[in-house]
N, C-alpha and C positions, 0 to 999 in steps of 0.2 A: 947608686942601683941603676943598672943598664936597663934600657928600655926592652919590655917583651916583644916578641914578634906580633905583628899585626894580625888581625882576624882573618884577612885573606890569605896570609901566609900559613896560619896554622890549619885553616880548613883545606886548603891546597894540599898540604902535606897528609893530613888524615884521609882524604879522598884518595890521593895517589896510593896510600897504604892499603885501603879497602879494596881498591881495584885490583892490586897485585896479589891480595890474599884470597885464595880460593874458597876458604870457609866463611869469609865475611860476605854476606849477601845484601845487607843493607846498612846505611848510616843515617841516623835521624838526629838532628840538633833540636834540643828542647829548652825550657827555661828562659832566663832573661835575654840571651842572644837570638831566641826565636820569638820573642814577644814584641808586639808593636809598641814602641817607646820604651823598650828595655826595662829599667835603665841599664846601660852598659858602660864600662870603663875599661881601661887597659889591663885590669887585674881581675875582670869578671871570669867566672868559670865557664869551661865549656862542657856542657851537659849532653852527653852523647849516648844515643841508643845504638847498640852493636848488635845487629841480628846474624847469628851464625849458625852454621850446620851443625855444630857440635858445642852447645852451650856448656855441657858438664865439663868438658875438657878446658874450655876457657875459664870456668870457674875454679877448676883444681889446678891449673898450670898458669902461672903469672909472667912468664917470660916475654908473652907479647906486649906487656905494658912497657917494655923498655925498646919497642919497635919505634916509638915517637922520638925517644931520647932518654937520657939518664935521669931517673927519678931521684929527687931529693928525699922524698917521704911518700910512703903509700899507706892506704887503709882500705879495708873491704868489710862487706857485709852481705847477707843473703836477703832476698826478697821474693815477692809473688805478685803476679799481675794476671787477672782474668783466669785464675786457677792454674797457672804454669809458673814454675820456679824461674826466678831470675838472680842475677849475680851483679852486686854492685862493686865496682873496683875503682878507686880513686888514686890519682898520683899529682904530685906537684913535681914539675920537672926543673932541670938546671937553668932552663931558660925563663923561669917564672910562671910558665904556663900551667894552669891546673885543669885537667881533664877528668871529669866524672863520668866514667863508663858504665853504663847499665847493659849488661849482657842478656840479651833475650833468645830463647829458642826460636828457631825459624818459624815454627807453627804459630807463634803469637803474632806475627804479623797479620796472617789471615784471620785469627780470632778478632783482632781489633776492627778489622774490615766487616766482620759479620756483627759487631755488637752494635746495639741501638744507639749508643752514645759513646763518645770517645772518653777513655780515662782522663782524669783530671790533669796529669801531667802533660798530656797532648792537647787537651782542650784550652789550655791557657796559651798554646802557641807551638808550633813545630815546622822544621824545614828539613825536607827530605834532601840529603846531600848525595846519597848513591842508593839505587835500588836495581840491582842486577836483574831481577825477576819480574818487576813491575808491580809486586804484591800491595805497595801502599797506595797504588791508583784508586783502590776501593775505599780508602779511608775517607771519612767525613772531614770537611774542613773545620778548623777550630773556631769556636765562638769567642775564645778569648774571655770567658766569663768564669772560669774556674777560680777558686780561692778567693771570690768576692763575698764577703760576709753577708748573710741574708738578714733581713729585718727581723728583730726578735719579737716573740709575743710577749704579753704581759708577764706570762709565767717564767719564760726565759729571762727576762729583764730583771724579775723579782729575785730569782735564783742567783743571778751574778752579783747583785748587790749583797744578798746574804752571804754568798761566798767570800766577798771582800771582807766584810765585817768579822766573819767567823775566823778567816785567817789572821785579822788583825789582833784577835785576842792571843794568838799563839806568838806574835811578835812581842806583844806587851809582857806577857808573863816570862817569855825567854830572856827579854832584856832585865826585868826584875830579878831573875835568877842568876844572871851574869853569864848566860849561855850565849856568848856574843857571836860565835860561829854559826850555830844553828839559827840564832835570831836574824842575822844578816841574810842567810839562806832564805829564810821564809819571806823576809822583808823584800828582798830584791827578786827571787825567782817566782814566788807565788803571789805576792801582793802586787808589787808594782809590774813586773813583766808578764804576769798571768792575768789577774782580774782587771787592774787598772788598765792594761793594754787593750783588753778586749773591749772595754767601755770606750776607750779611745778611738777604736776602730769603728764602733757604731756612731759615735760623734762624726768621724770623718765621712762615714757613708750617708749621714744625714745631709751633710754639707754637698756632697757629690752626687746626690740621688741614687745611691746604692750601685754605683758603676765602677768603682775603682777597686784595685787589688792593694791592700795596704802593705803587702810584704810580709815574709815569715818572720815571726818573732820581733815585730816592730821595725823592720829594717826601713820602712818607708815613711815612718812617723815624722820625721825631721821635715821632709818636704811637703807633706799633706796636711800637718796640723797648722792653725794659726800660729804666728810667732809668739804671742804671749803664752799661749797653752803649751808649746814646745819649751819656752824659758821655764815655766813652773815645773815641767817634767824633769828637766835637767837639774833643778833644785832639789829634786827627791834623792840624789846620789848621797852616799853616807861618806863621812870623814873618818879621820883616825881614832876618835874616842866614842865613848857610849853616849855622850851628849848629842853627838852628831846622829847617832842611830835614832834616838828619840826625836829629834828635829826632823829626820827623813821620814819617820813614821807619821808625824803630824802633818808634814808637807805632802805625803802621798795622800793622806785621809782627806786633806782640804781640796786637792785637785780632784780627787775621785767624786767627792760631795758636789763639787761645781759641775763637773762634767756629767755625772749620772743625772743630776737635777735638770740639766738642759736636755739631756736624751729623752727623759721622761716627759718633759713639757712638749717636745717635738712630736712625740708618738703617743700622746694622750694617756700616759700611765701616771702614777702616783709614786713619788720617791718615798721609801719607808723612813721617814724621819725618826720614828720611835726606836728602831733598831740602830740608826746611826747614833743617837743620843745615848743610849744604854751602853753601847760598846765604847763610845767615846769617854763615856764616865769611867767605865772600867780601866780603860788603858791610862786615864789621868790619875787614877788611884794607884794603879801599879807604878807609874812613873815617880809619884811621890813617896812611894815606899810604905803606904798605909793599907796594905791589904789585909783584910780581917782574918784570913787563913794563912798561917805561915808554917812552913815545913820546919820540923826539927832539924838539927844539925845532921843526925843520923838520917833522916829521910833524904836530905840534900846529898849526902855523901853517897847514897844507894841509888840516887837517880840516874837513870840510864838514857834519858832523853826521849824515850820511846812512848812515855805516857801522856795522858790528855793535858 
């Protein structure tokens, strides 16, 4: 794999394009390349706000995406910011550079300046690369505090623990039914990457004084978690057979129990051990195949996976 161009080269090319394009009035870099301490590597995205005089045309026509270079693949979506429509257009180019363009109507620059606080995507960090009209001069400086989890209340902590064990019942009964695709989806997406990840983020914030951004969908967990906790999280991965699914469920539960208990002690909460015990018992019975209520073959044949 050839090396992608440097950040200096990419930004110089984008600014030169913006300066030459009459409709482009401002270019603002956001996300990891605009945050203090990134982290950034050679393949990090370039998240670029593109403020233009005709946002609707930029959203409708996509030939301008090729002005930087030849895209390998493209994707787009629509959005909204401070009551005005935006257009998201992303391209991975032949030189391996990925640029996420968010097209803004020009009026949005002034609306940000008039707002009492920066939108989160700007508050985590931004760099103005080009501003032909000086509109961004009225923007507030970023605090770099966006997306840092807030300390939970007792009720919020309780709700997350209940959510984890509630989802756990779905994993267990789906494995008992042999619905491996659905069981793995719930185990990975909802249980591990959902409830457990959020508890791990609280654990991190306790260690760091509620001051760090853990990263979207757990991207920063490896660098922020203690090494032993990270090793336990890696062990929650599933293997090729159903036995590994059950093992992953129990490993995920053990890690959640340990971390949630530590969070409770640090924040002066009480871990709901009764809920843990009851659901763990349910899962154990399901694994052994000794569930009191069993579907008939007809029920199993008619099950569409949408029921409780």
